[in-house]
Gaussian input, Z-matrix of N, CA and C with variables (Angstrom, degrees):
# hf/3-21g

backbone

0 1
 N
 C     1     B1
 C     2     B2     1     A1
 N     3     B3     2     A2     1     D1
 C     4     B4     3     A3     2     D2
 C     5     B5     4     A4     3     D3
 N     6     B6     5     A5     4     D4
 C     7     B7     6     A6     5     D5
 C     8     B8     7     A7     6     D6
 N     9     B9     8     A8     7     D7
 C    10    B10     9     A9     8     D8
 C    11    B11    10    A10     9     D9
 N    12    B12    11    A11    10    D10
 C    13    B13    12    A12    11    D11
 C    14    B14    13    A13    12    D12
 N    15    B15    14    A14    13    D13
 C    16    B16    15    A15    14    D14
 C    17    B17    16    A16    15    D15
 N    18    B18    17    A17    16    D16
 C    19    B19    18    A18    17    D17
 C    20    B20    19    A19    18    D18
 N    21    B21    20    A20    19    D19
 C    22    B22    21    A21    20    D20
 C    23    B23    22    A22    21    D21
 N    24    B24    23    A23    22    D22
 C    25    B25    24    A24    23    D23
 C    26    B26    25    A25    24    D24
 N    27    B27    26    A26    25    D25
 C    28    B28    27    A27    26    D26
 C    29    B29    28    A28    27    D27
 N    30    B30    29    A29    28    D28
 C    31    B31    30    A30    29    D29
 C    32    B32    31    A31    30    D30
 N    33    B33    32    A32    31    D31
 C    34    B34    33    A33    32    D32
 C    35    B35    34    A34    33    D33
 N    36    B36    35    A35    34    D34
 C    37    B37    36    A36    35    D35
 C    38    B38    37    A37    36    D36
 N    39    B39    38    A38    37    D37
 C    40    B40    39    A39    38    D38
 C    41    B41    40    A40    39    D39
 N    42    B42    41    A41    40    D40
 C    43    B43    42    A42    41    D41
 C    44    B44    43    A43    42    D42
 N    45    B45    44    A44    43    D43
 C    46    B46    45    A45    44    D44
 C    47    B47    46    A46    45    D45
 N    48    B48    47    A47    46    D46
 C    49    B49    48    A48    47    D47
 C    50    B50    49    A49    48    D48
 N    51    B51    50    A50    49    D49
 C    52    B52    51    A51    50    D50
 C    53    B53    52    A52    51    D51
 N    54    B54    53    A53    52    D52
 C    55    B55    54    A54    53    D53
 C    56    B56    55    A55    54    D54
 N    57    B57    56    A56    55    D55
 C    58    B58    57    A57    56    D56
 C    59    B59    58    A58    57    D57
 N    60    B60    59    A59    58    D58
 C    61    B61    60    A60    59    D59
 C    62    B62    61    A61    60    D60
 N    63    B63    62    A62    61    D61
 C    64    B64    63    A63    62    D62
 C    65    B65    64    A64    63    D63
 N    66    B66    65    A65    64    D64
 C    67    B67    66    A66    65    D65
 C    68    B68    67    A67    66    D66
 N    69    B69    68    A68    67    D67
 C    70    B70    69    A69    68    D68
 C    71    B71    70    A70    69    D69
 N    72    B72    71    A71    70    D70
 C    73    B73    72    A72    71    D71
 C    74    B74    73    A73    72    D72
 N    75    B75    74    A74    73    D73
 C    76    B76    75    A75    74    D74
 C    77    B77    76    A76    75    D75
 N    78    B78    77    A77    76    D76
 C    79    B79    78    A78    77    D77
 C    80    B80    79    A79    78    D78
 N    81    B81    80    A80    79    D79
 C    82    B82    81    A81    80    D80
 C    83    B83    82    A82    81    D81
 N    84    B84    83    A83    82    D82
 C    85    B85    84    A84    83    D83
 C    86    B86    85    A85    84    D84
 N    87    B87    86    A86    85    D85
 C    88    B88    87    A87    86    D86
 C    89    B89    88    A88    87    D87
 N    90    B90    89    A89    88    D88
 C    91    B91    90    A90    89    D89
 C    92    B92    91    A91    90    D90
 N    93    B93    92    A92    91    D91
 C    94    B94    93    A93    92    D92
 C    95    B95    94    A94    93    D93
 N    96    B96    95    A95    94    D94
 C    97    B97    96    A96    95    D95
 C    98    B98    97    A97    96    D96
 N    99    B99    98    A98    97    D97
 C   100   B100    99    A99    98    D98
 C   101   B101   100   A100    99    D99
 N   102   B102   101   A101   100   D100
 C   103   B103   102   A102   101   D101
 C   104   B104   103   A103   102   D102
 N   105   B105   104   A104   103   D103
 C   106   B106   105   A105   104   D104
 C   107   B107   106   A106   105   D105
 N   108   B108   107   A107   106   D106
 C   109   B109   108   A108   107   D107
 C   110   B110   109   A109   108   D108
 N   111   B111   110   A110   109   D109
 C   112   B112   111   A111   110   D110
 C   113   B113   112   A112   111   D111
 N   114   B114   113   A113   112   D112
 C   115   B115   114   A114   113   D113
 C   116   B116   115   A115   114   D114
 N   117   B117   116   A116   115   D115
 C   118   B118   117   A117   116   D116
 C   119   B119   118   A118   117   D117
 N   120   B120   119   A119   118   D118
 C   121   B121   120   A120   119   D119
 C   122   B122   121   A121   120   D120
 N   123   B123   122   A122   121   D121
 C   124   B124   123   A123   122   D122
 C   125   B125   124   A124   123   D123
 N   126   B126   125   A125   124   D124
 C   127   B127   126   A126   125   D125
 C   128   B128   127   A127   126   D126
 N   129   B129   128   A128   127   D127
 C   130   B130   129   A129   128   D128
 C   131   B131   130   A130   129   D129
 N   132   B132   131   A131   130   D130
 C   133   B133   132   A132   131   D131
 C   134   B134   133   A133   132   D132
 N   135   B135   134   A134   133   D133
 C   136   B136   135   A135   134   D134
 C   137   B137   136   A136   135   D135
 N   138   B138   137   A137   136   D136
 C   139   B139   138   A138   137   D137
 C   140   B140   139   A139   138   D138
 N   141   B141   140   A140   139   D139
 C   142   B142   141   A141   140   D140
 C   143   B143   142   A142   141   D141
 N   144   B144   143   A143   142   D142
 C   145   B145   144   A144   143   D143
 C   146   B146   145   A145   144   D144
 N   147   B147   146   A146   145   D145
 C   148   B148   147   A147   146   D146
 C   149   B149   148   A148   147   D147
 N   150   B150   149   A149   148   D148
 C   151   B151   150   A150   149   D149
 C   152   B152   151   A151   150   D150
 N   153   B153   152   A152   151   D151
 C   154   B154   153   A153   152   D152
 C   155   B155   154   A154   153   D153
 N   156   B156   155   A155   154   D154
 C   157   B157   156   A156   155   D155
 C   158   B158   157   A157   156   D156
 N   159   B159   158   A158   157   D157
 C   160   B160   159   A159   158   D158
 C   161   B161   160   A160   159   D159
 N   162   B162   161   A161   160   D160
 C   163   B163   162   A162   161   D161
 C   164   B164   163   A163   162   D162
 N   165   B165   164   A164   163   D163
 C   166   B166   165   A165   164   D164
 C   167   B167   166   A166   165   D165
 N   168   B168   167   A167   166   D166
 C   169   B169   168   A168   167   D167
 C   170   B170   169   A169   168   D168
 N   171   B171   170   A170   169   D169
 C   172   B172   171   A171   170   D170
 C   173   B173   172   A172   171   D171
 N   174   B174   173   A173   172   D172
 C   175   B175   174   A174   173   D173
 C   176   B176   175   A175   174   D174
 N   177   B177   176   A176   175   D175
 C   178   B178   177   A177   176   D176
 C   179   B179   178   A178   177   D177
 N   180   B180   179   A179   178   D178
 C   181   B181   180   A180   179   D179
 C   182   B182   181   A181   180   D180
 N   183   B183   182   A182   181   D181
 C   184   B184   183   A183   182   D182
 C   185   B185   184   A184   183   D183
 N   186   B186   185   A185   184   D184
 C   187   B187   186   A186   185   D185
 C   188   B188   187   A187   186   D186
 N   189   B189   188   A188   187   D187
 C   190   B190   189   A189   188   D188
 C   191   B191   190   A190   189   D189
 N   192   B192   191   A191   190   D190
 C   193   B193   192   A192   191   D191
 C   194   B194   193   A193   192   D192
 N   195   B195   194   A194   193   D193
 C   196   B196   195   A195   194   D194
 C   197   B197   196   A196   195   D195
 N   198   B198   197   A197   196   D196
 C   199   B199   198   A198   197   D197
 C   200   B200   199   A199   198   D198
 N   201   B201   200   A200   199   D199
 C   202   B202   201   A201   200   D200
 C   203   B203   202   A202   201   D201
 N   204   B204   203   A203   202   D202
 C   205   B205   204   A204   203   D203
 C   206   B206   205   A205   204   D204
 N   207   B207   206   A206   205   D205
 C   208   B208   207   A207   206   D206
 C   209   B209   208   A208   207   D207
 N   210   B210   209   A209   208   D208
 C   211   B211   210   A210   209   D209
 C   212   B212   211   A211   210   D210
 N   213   B213   212   A212   211   D211
 C   214   B214   213   A213   212   D212
 C   215   B215   214   A214   213   D213
 N   216   B216   215   A215   214   D214
 C   217   B217   216   A216   215   D215
 C   218   B218   217   A217   216   D216
 N   219   B219   218   A218   217   D217
 C   220   B220   219   A219   218   D218
 C   221   B221   220   A220   219   D219
 N   222   B222   221   A221   220   D220
 C   223   B223   222   A222   221   D221
 C   224   B224   223   A223   222   D222
 N   225   B225   224   A224   223   D223
 C   226   B226   225   A225   224   D224
 C   227   B227   226   A226   225   D225
 N   228   B228   227   A227   226   D226
 C   229   B229   228   A228   227   D227
 C   230   B230   229   A229   228   D228
 N   231   B231   230   A230   229   D229
 C   232   B232   231   A231   230   D230
 C   233   B233   232   A232   231   D231
 N   234   B234   233   A233   232   D232
 C   235   B235   234   A234   233   D233
 C   236   B236   235   A235   234   D234
 N   237   B237   236   A236   235   D235
 C   238   B238   237   A237   236   D236
 C   239   B239   238   A238   237   D237
 N   240   B240   239   A239   238   D238
 C   241   B241   240   A240   239   D239
 C   242   B242   241   A241   240   D240
 N   243   B243   242   A242   241   D241
 C   244   B244   243   A243   242   D242
 C   245   B245   244   A244   243   D243
 N   246   B246   245   A245   244   D244
 C   247   B247   246   A246   245   D245
 C   248   B248   247   A247   246   D246
 N   249   B249   248   A248   247   D247
 C   250   B250   249   A249   248   D248
 C   251   B251   250   A250   249   D249
 N   252   B252   251   A251   250   D250
 C   253   B253   252   A252   251   D251
 C   254   B254   253   A253   252   D252
 N   255   B255   254   A254   253   D253
 C   256   B256   255   A255   254   D254
 C   257   B257   256   A256   255   D255
 N   258   B258   257   A257   256   D256
 C   259   B259   258   A258   257   D257
 C   260   B260   259   A259   258   D258
 N   261   B261   260   A260   259   D259
 C   262   B262   261   A261   260   D260
 C   263   B263   262   A262   261   D261
 N   264   B264   263   A263   262   D262
 C   265   B265   264   A264   263   D263
 C   266   B266   265   A265   264   D264
 N   267   B267   266   A266   265   D265
 C   268   B268   267   A267   266   D266
 C   269   B269   268   A268   267   D267
 N   270   B270   269   A269   268   D268
 C   271   B271   270   A270   269   D269
 C   272   B272   271   A271   270   D270
 N   273   B273   272   A272   271   D271
 C   274   B274   273   A273   272   D272
 C   275   B275   274   A274   273   D273
 N   276   B276   275   A275   274   D274
 C   277   B277   276   A276   275   D275
 C   278   B278   277   A277   276   D276
 N   279   B279   278   A278   277   D277
 C   280   B280   279   A279   278   D278
 C   281   B281   280   A280   279   D279
 N   282   B282   281   A281   280   D280
 C   283   B283   282   A282   281   D281
 C   284   B284   283   A283   282   D282
 N   285   B285   284   A284   283   D283
 C   286   B286   285   A285   284   D284
 C   287   B287   286   A286   285   D285
 N   288   B288   287   A287   286   D286
 C   289   B289   288   A288   287   D287
 C   290   B290   289   A289   288   D288
 N   291   B291   290   A290   289   D289
 C   292   B292   291   A291   290   D290
 C   293   B293   292   A292   291   D291
 N   294   B294   293   A293   292   D292
 C   295   B295   294   A294   293   D293
 C   296   B296   295   A295   294   D294
 N   297   B297   296   A296   295   D295
 C   298   B298   297   A297   296   D296
 C   299   B299   298   A298   297   D297
 N   300   B300   299   A299   298   D298
 C   301   B301   300   A300   299   D299
 C   302   B302   301   A301   300   D300
 N   303   B303   302   A302   301   D301
 C   304   B304   303   A303   302   D302
 C   305   B305   304   A304   303   D303
 N   306   B306   305   A305   304   D304
 C   307   B307   306   A306   305   D305
 C   308   B308   307   A307   306   D306
 N   309   B309   308   A308   307   D307
 C   310   B310   309   A309   308   D308
 C   311   B311   310   A310   309   D309

   B1=1.4461
   B2=1.5276
   B3=1.3191
   B4=1.4582
   B5=1.5219
   B6=1.3269
   B7=1.4654
   B8=1.5214
   B9=1.3017
   B10=1.4626
   B11=1.5228
   B12=1.3243
   B13=1.4614
   B14=1.5220
   B15=1.3122
   B16=1.4690
   B17=1.5249
   B18=1.3190
   B19=1.4673
   B20=1.5249
   B21=1.3354
   B22=1.4672
   B23=1.5266
   B24=1.3178
   B25=1.4666
   B26=1.5298
   B27=1.2999
   B28=1.4639
   B29=1.5321
   B30=1.3311
   B31=1.4697
   B32=1.5386
   B33=1.3273
   B34=1.4633
   B35=1.5312
   B36=1.3267
   B37=1.4678
   B38=1.5294
   B39=1.3258
   B40=1.4709
   B41=1.5215
   B42=1.3215
   B43=1.4660
   B44=1.5269
   B45=1.3188
   B46=1.4712
   B47=1.5280
   B48=1.3350
   B49=1.4735
   B50=1.5182
   B51=1.3266
   B52=1.4677
   B53=1.5260
   B54=1.3283
   B55=1.4719
   B56=1.5245
   B57=1.3292
   B58=1.4636
   B59=1.5284
   B60=1.3250
   B61=1.4519
   B62=1.5213
   B63=1.3288
   B64=1.4669
   B65=1.5272
   B66=1.3337
   B67=1.4715
   B68=1.5220
   B69=1.3180
   B70=1.4645
   B71=1.5289
   B72=1.3329
   B73=1.4687
   B74=1.5245
   B75=1.3113
   B76=1.4651
   B77=1.5331
   B78=1.3238
   B79=1.4694
   B80=1.5270
   B81=1.3112
   B82=1.4569
   B83=1.5165
   B84=1.3210
   B85=1.4598
   B86=1.5252
   B87=1.3175
   B88=1.4694
   B89=1.5240
   B90=1.3225
   B91=1.4733
   B92=1.5289
   B93=1.3220
   B94=1.4715
   B95=1.5325
   B96=1.3306
   B97=1.4596
   B98=1.5339
   B99=1.3251
   B100=1.4669
   B101=1.5203
   B102=1.3193
   B103=1.4612
   B104=1.5327
   B105=1.3092
   B106=1.4679
   B107=1.5233
   B108=1.3039
   B109=1.4638
   B110=1.5270
   B111=1.3166
   B112=1.4650
   B113=1.5361
   B114=1.3316
   B115=1.4709
   B116=1.5190
   B117=1.3223
   B118=1.4627
   B119=1.5218
   B120=1.3231
   B121=1.4730
   B122=1.5173
   B123=1.3188
   B124=1.4641
   B125=1.5248
   B126=1.3214
   B127=1.4610
   B128=1.5297
   B129=1.3212
   B130=1.4687
   B131=1.5358
   B132=1.3286
   B133=1.4675
   B134=1.5255
   B135=1.3181
   B136=1.4678
   B137=1.5245
   B138=1.3316
   B139=1.4638
   B140=1.5139
   B141=1.3192
   B142=1.4663
   B143=1.5239
   B144=1.3319
   B145=1.4607
   B146=1.5202
   B147=1.3166
   B148=1.4554
   B149=1.5141
   B150=1.3315
   B151=1.4662
   B152=1.5246
   B153=1.3042
   B154=1.4673
   B155=1.5303
   B156=1.3218
   B157=1.4605
   B158=1.5264
   B159=1.3252
   B160=1.4791
   B161=1.5219
   B162=1.3257
   B163=1.4641
   B164=1.5308
   B165=1.3267
   B166=1.4612
   B167=1.5321
   B168=1.3371
   B169=1.4600
   B170=1.5106
   B171=1.3265
   B172=1.4704
   B173=1.5275
   B174=1.3185
   B175=1.4617
   B176=1.5319
   B177=1.3254
   B178=1.4651
   B179=1.5265
   B180=1.3221
   B181=1.4678
   B182=1.5309
   B183=1.3164
   B184=1.4631
   B185=1.5320
   B186=1.3341
   B187=1.4587
   B188=1.5237
   B189=1.3263
   B190=1.4677
   B191=1.5292
   B192=1.3136
   B193=1.4708
   B194=1.5333
   B195=1.3271
   B196=1.4611
   B197=1.5277
   B198=1.3260
   B199=1.4681
   B200=1.5300
   B201=1.3157
   B202=1.4739
   B203=1.5206
   B204=1.3293
   B205=1.4639
   B206=1.5267
   B207=1.3176
   B208=1.4643
   B209=1.5304
   B210=1.3097
   B211=1.4685
   B212=1.5281
   B213=1.3219
   B214=1.4663
   B215=1.5263
   B216=1.3226
   B217=1.4668
   B218=1.5243
   B219=1.3357
   B220=1.4614
   B221=1.5273
   B222=1.3230
   B223=1.4761
   B224=1.5268
   B225=1.3225
   B226=1.4720
   B227=1.5268
   B228=1.3257
   B229=1.4669
   B230=1.5327
   B231=1.3129
   B232=1.4720
   B233=1.5269
   B234=1.3188
   B235=1.4682
   B236=1.5245
   B237=1.3336
   B238=1.4569
   B239=1.5204
   B240=1.3263
   B241=1.4600
   B242=1.5332
   B243=1.3130
   B244=1.4699
   B245=1.5087
   B246=1.3135
   B247=1.4656
   B248=1.5238
   B249=1.3128
   B250=1.4601
   B251=1.5293
   B252=1.3307
   B253=1.4688
   B254=1.5310
   B255=1.3442
   B256=1.4681
   B257=1.5216
   B258=1.3267
   B259=1.4629
   B260=1.5278
   B261=1.3266
   B262=1.4628
   B263=1.5302
   B264=1.3198
   B265=1.4630
   B266=1.5277
   B267=1.3226
   B268=1.4749
   B269=1.5247
   B270=1.3260
   B271=1.4599
   B272=1.5334
   B273=1.3016
   B274=1.4632
   B275=1.5284
   B276=1.3328
   B277=1.4701
   B278=1.5311
   B279=1.3256
   B280=1.4677
   B281=1.5273
   B282=1.3205
   B283=1.4685
   B284=1.5265
   B285=1.3231
   B286=1.4634
   B287=1.5305
   B288=1.3236
   B289=1.4718
   B290=1.5337
   B291=1.3132
   B292=1.4748
   B293=1.5280
   B294=1.3244
   B295=1.4619
   B296=1.5394
   B297=1.3324
   B298=1.4612
   B299=1.5244
   B300=1.3180
   B301=1.4631
   B302=1.5261
   B303=1.3281
   B304=1.4702
   B305=1.5328
   B306=1.3222
   B307=1.4645
   B308=1.5249
   B309=1.3147
   B310=1.4780
   B311=1.4888
   A1=108.41
   A2=114.80
   A3=119.97
   A4=108.90
   A5=115.72
   A6=121.16
   A7=109.92
   A8=114.87
   A9=120.06
   A10=108.16
   A11=114.54
   A12=120.78
   A13=108.47
   A14=117.40
   A15=119.45
   A16=110.73
   A17=115.22
   A18=119.58
   A19=107.36
   A20=115.50
   A21=118.77
   A22=111.36
   A23=115.97
   A24=119.81
   A25=110.70
   A26=114.45
   A27=120.25
   A28=109.73
   A29=117.30
   A30=119.76
   A31=109.96
   A32=115.60
   A33=120.94
   A34=113.05
   A35=117.99
   A36=118.93
   A37=110.68
   A38=117.07
   A39=120.20
   A40=109.08
   A41=116.29
   A42=120.77
   A43=110.70
   A44=116.93
   A45=121.10
   A46=111.12
   A47=116.17
   A48=119.32
   A49=111.53
   A50=116.61
   A51=119.75
   A52=111.06
   A53=117.24
   A54=120.44
   A55=110.60
   A56=116.03
   A57=120.93
   A58=109.62
   A59=116.32
   A60=121.43
   A61=112.95
   A62=117.02
   A63=119.85
   A64=111.18
   A65=116.38
   A66=120.62
   A67=112.45
   A68=117.45
   A69=120.12
   A70=113.92
   A71=117.04
   A72=120.97
   A73=107.68
   A74=115.84
   A75=122.12
   A76=111.86
   A77=117.04
   A78=120.40
   A79=112.55
   A80=116.43
   A81=120.45
   A82=111.69
   A83=116.58
   A84=120.84
   A85=111.00
   A86=117.03
   A87=120.45
   A88=109.69
   A89=116.56
   A90=120.38
   A91=111.40
   A92=116.88
   A93=120.63
   A94=110.37
   A95=117.00
   A96=119.96
   A97=109.67
   A98=116.41
   A99=120.89
   A100=112.41
   A101=117.24
   A102=121.22
   A103=109.93
   A104=116.40
   A105=125.89
   A106=118.01
   A107=119.56
   A108=120.20
   A109=110.74
   A110=117.28
   A111=122.12
   A112=110.50
   A113=117.33
   A114=121.20
   A115=110.85
   A116=115.72
   A117=119.74
   A118=110.77
   A119=116.80
   A120=120.01
   A121=111.41
   A122=116.11
   A123=121.40
   A124=110.64
   A125=117.41
   A126=121.32
   A127=112.93
   A128=116.77
   A129=121.46
   A130=111.44
   A131=115.47
   A132=120.41
   A133=112.09
   A134=116.87
   A135=120.62
   A136=112.83
   A137=116.58
   A138=119.71
   A139=112.79
   A140=115.74
   A141=124.44
   A142=115.46
   A143=115.60
   A144=116.88
   A145=110.14
   A146=116.98
   A147=120.82
   A148=112.24
   A149=116.75
   A150=120.67
   A151=111.26
   A152=116.43
   A153=121.27
   A154=110.14
   A155=115.98
   A156=120.05
   A157=113.26
   A158=116.72
   A159=119.38
   A160=111.26
   A161=117.16
   A162=121.12
   A163=111.65
   A164=115.90
   A165=121.63
   A166=111.75
   A167=116.16
   A168=120.16
   A169=113.03
   A170=116.53
   A171=122.43
   A172=108.00
   A173=116.67
   A174=122.27
   A175=111.97
   A176=115.29
   A177=121.90
   A178=109.90
   A179=118.08
   A180=122.05
   A181=110.19
   A182=117.01
   A183=120.60
   A184=110.17
   A185=115.24
   A186=119.59
   A187=110.62
   A188=116.75
   A189=119.84
   A190=110.60
   A191=117.30
   A192=121.27
   A193=109.99
   A194=116.97
   A195=121.46
   A196=111.63
   A197=116.15
   A198=120.20
   A199=110.13
   A200=116.99
   A201=119.82
   A202=111.24
   A203=116.70
   A204=120.18
   A205=111.42
   A206=116.64
   A207=122.75
   A208=112.55
   A209=117.71
   A210=121.48
   A211=112.90
   A212=118.06
   A213=119.82
   A214=111.01
   A215=117.31
   A216=119.52
   A217=111.42
   A218=116.43
   A219=119.07
   A220=111.40
   A221=117.74
   A222=120.51
   A223=109.39
   A224=116.47
   A225=119.86
   A226=110.91
   A227=117.36
   A228=120.94
   A229=110.37
   A230=116.54
   A231=120.35
   A232=110.34
   A233=116.70
   A234=121.44
   A235=112.91
   A236=117.77
   A237=121.06
   A238=113.46
   A239=117.32
   A240=121.52
   A241=112.08
   A242=117.05
   A243=123.74
   A244=107.89
   A245=115.57
   A246=119.14
   A247=108.51
   A248=116.02
   A249=121.78
   A250=109.93
   A251=115.95
   A252=120.50
   A253=110.75
   A254=117.07
   A255=120.37
   A256=111.29
   A257=116.70
   A258=120.51
   A259=110.87
   A260=117.19
   A261=120.68
   A262=110.48
   A263=117.49
   A264=119.81
   A265=111.47
   A266=117.25
   A267=120.17
   A268=109.85
   A269=116.78
   A270=120.94
   A271=110.25
   A272=117.30
   A273=120.50
   A274=110.38
   A275=117.35
   A276=120.97
   A277=111.28
   A278=116.53
   A279=121.09
   A280=110.13
   A281=116.51
   A282=121.03
   A283=110.14
   A284=116.92
   A285=120.73
   A286=110.98
   A287=117.42
   A288=120.63
   A289=111.39
   A290=116.71
   A291=119.98
   A292=109.73
   A293=116.92
   A294=120.43
   A295=111.30
   A296=116.84
   A297=120.22
   A298=110.68
   A299=116.81
   A300=121.08
   A301=110.40
   A302=116.38
   A303=121.62
   A304=110.96
   A305=116.27
   A306=120.43
   A307=113.03
   A308=117.25
   A309=120.00
   A310=111.88
   D1=129.89
   D2=178.98
   D3=-108.23
   D4=116.66
   D5=178.02
   D6=-90.08
   D7=146.81
   D8=176.11
   D9=-111.46
   D10=77.92
   D11=178.14
   D12=-96.38
   D13=129.23
   D14=-179.92
   D15=-69.11
   D16=138.31
   D17=176.41
   D18=-88.49
   D19=115.80
   D20=-177.65
   D21=-74.74
   D22=168.06
   D23=176.68
   D24=-58.65
   D25=147.81
   D26=177.61
   D27=-60.85
   D28=129.33
   D29=178.13
   D30=-80.84
   D31=81.14
   D32=-172.34
   D33=-63.67
   D34=-32.65
   D35=179.62
   D36=-70.69
   D37=-36.58
   D38=176.69
   D39=-65.00
   D40=-44.53
   D41=179.29
   D42=-60.17
   D43=-45.19
   D44=-179.65
   D45=-61.23
   D46=-42.20
   D47=178.16
   D48=-63.95
   D49=-41.12
   D50=178.44
   D51=-65.99
   D52=-41.37
   D53=178.96
   D54=-60.13
   D55=-43.36
   D56=177.46
   D57=-62.83
   D58=-42.26
   D59=179.71
   D60=-63.05
   D61=-35.65
   D62=178.37
   D63=-62.85
   D64=-31.24
   D65=178.74
   D66=-76.83
   D67=-31.08
   D68=-173.49
   D69=-104.07
   D70=-30.48
   D71=-178.04
   D72=-149.18
   D73=73.48
   D74=-172.00
   D75=-55.37
   D76=-55.36
   D77=-176.55
   D78=-61.70
   D79=-43.04
   D80=-179.85
   D81=-64.74
   D82=-40.30
   D83=-179.62
   D84=-69.27
   D85=-41.59
   D86=176.28
   D87=-59.27
   D88=-42.02
   D89=179.45
   D90=-61.66
   D91=-41.34
   D92=179.26
   D93=-66.26
   D94=-42.38
   D95=178.33
   D96=-62.47
   D97=-45.26
   D98=-179.15
   D99=-65.89
   D100=-33.76
   D101=179.58
   D102=-63.29
   D103=-34.87
   D104=166.01
   D105=69.79
   D106=9.61
   D107=177.14
   D108=-59.65
   D109=-36.45
   D110=-179.90
   D111=-57.33
   D112=-44.97
   D113=-178.42
   D114=-73.31
   D115=-41.12
   D116=-178.96
   D117=-61.40
   D118=-46.45
   D119=179.17
   D120=-63.70
   D121=-42.83
   D122=-178.88
   D123=-59.70
   D124=-45.94
   D125=-175.06
   D126=-84.24
   D127=-46.73
   D128=-175.47
   D129=-67.12
   D130=-45.96
   D131=-173.87
   D132=-95.01
   D133=-59.49
   D134=-173.61
   D135=-63.46
   D136=-38.52
   D137=-178.27
   D138=-108.23
   D139=13.70
   D140=168.27
   D141=59.46
   D142=27.67
   D143=173.63
   D144=-62.44
   D145=-30.95
   D146=-179.35
   D147=-57.31
   D148=-40.64
   D149=179.28
   D150=-63.21
   D151=-37.68
   D152=179.62
   D153=-73.40
   D154=-48.94
   D155=-174.04
   D156=-68.79
   D157=-32.24
   D158=177.73
   D159=-60.13
   D160=-29.72
   D161=178.45
   D162=-63.48
   D163=-22.36
   D164=179.13
   D165=-99.70
   D166=7.08
   D167=-178.33
   D168=77.54
   D169=21.29
   D170=-177.80
   D171=-92.91
   D172=112.16
   D173=-175.57
   D174=-85.23
   D175=168.22
   D176=174.41
   D177=-57.56
   D178=-41.27
   D179=-179.10
   D180=-63.77
   D181=-41.50
   D182=177.15
   D183=-64.86
   D184=-38.38
   D185=179.65
   D186=-65.46
   D187=-42.61
   D188=177.93
   D189=-60.74
   D190=-40.71
   D191=177.28
   D192=-59.80
   D193=-45.16
   D194=179.69
   D195=-64.29
   D196=-44.62
   D197=-178.26
   D198=-64.41
   D199=-40.88
   D200=178.37
   D201=-66.82
   D202=-34.59
   D203=176.95
   D204=-66.89
   D205=-18.89
   D206=179.81
   D207=-96.77
   D208=8.58
   D209=-173.98
   D210=-55.56
   D211=-40.55
   D212=-179.27
   D213=-61.29
   D214=-39.77
   D215=177.52
   D216=-63.22
   D217=-39.57
   D218=178.15
   D219=-67.96
   D220=-37.36
   D221=175.70
   D222=-62.50
   D223=-44.22
   D224=179.23
   D225=-63.51
   D226=-34.21
   D227=176.36
   D228=-64.41
   D229=-46.93
   D230=179.95
   D231=-60.19
   D232=-39.45
   D233=-178.19
   D234=-79.48
   D235=-3.23
   D236=178.64
   D237=83.08
   D238=14.93
   D239=-178.67
   D240=-92.76
   D241=-12.28
   D242=176.51
   D243=-141.18
   D244=154.13
   D245=173.30
   D246=-81.94
   D247=163.53
   D248=174.70
   D249=-59.11
   D250=-44.24
   D251=-179.49
   D252=-59.43
   D253=-42.41
   D254=178.26
   D255=-62.35
   D256=-45.18
   D257=-178.81
   D258=-63.38
   D259=-42.14
   D260=-179.52
   D261=-70.30
   D262=-38.74
   D263=177.04
   D264=-64.60
   D265=-34.46
   D266=174.29
   D267=-62.08
   D268=-41.42
   D269=178.39
   D270=-63.89
   D271=-43.51
   D272=178.27
   D273=-59.49
   D274=-41.12
   D275=177.05
   D276=-59.41
   D277=-42.54
   D278=178.74
   D279=-62.98
   D280=-45.14
   D281=179.26
   D282=-59.97
   D283=-44.94
   D284=-179.96
   D285=-61.52
   D286=-40.49
   D287=178.63
   D288=-65.42
   D289=-39.50
   D290=177.75
   D291=-64.23
   D292=-42.57
   D293=179.72
   D294=-65.35
   D295=-39.61
   D296=177.90
   D297=-63.43
   D298=-43.07
   D299=179.42
   D300=-65.19
   D301=-35.90
   D302=-179.91
   D303=-65.57
   D304=-33.14
   D305=-176.84
   D306=-78.52
   D307=-13.67
   D308=-178.46
   D309=-78.75

């Protein structure tokens, strides 16, 4: 299943705050990135992915699971090792795999 989720603008202020946090409180900042509420809220609510995904029976809890599974991509984005588009596309791939497994 191929989803057509719009990739929102890169949240540069969030990235800048995380980059600063990695310098001052590495473990704490990694934990916040991995916890992923920041990304879930940004995508699910602000960019209305929730409205699209609910049509497929994809709940907030399922979305949180997917976003947390994508934590390494988001860490790599903060560190400049991946683009925002790459990190979000990785998340979309995870969501698609969860939906495919759900349909079986």
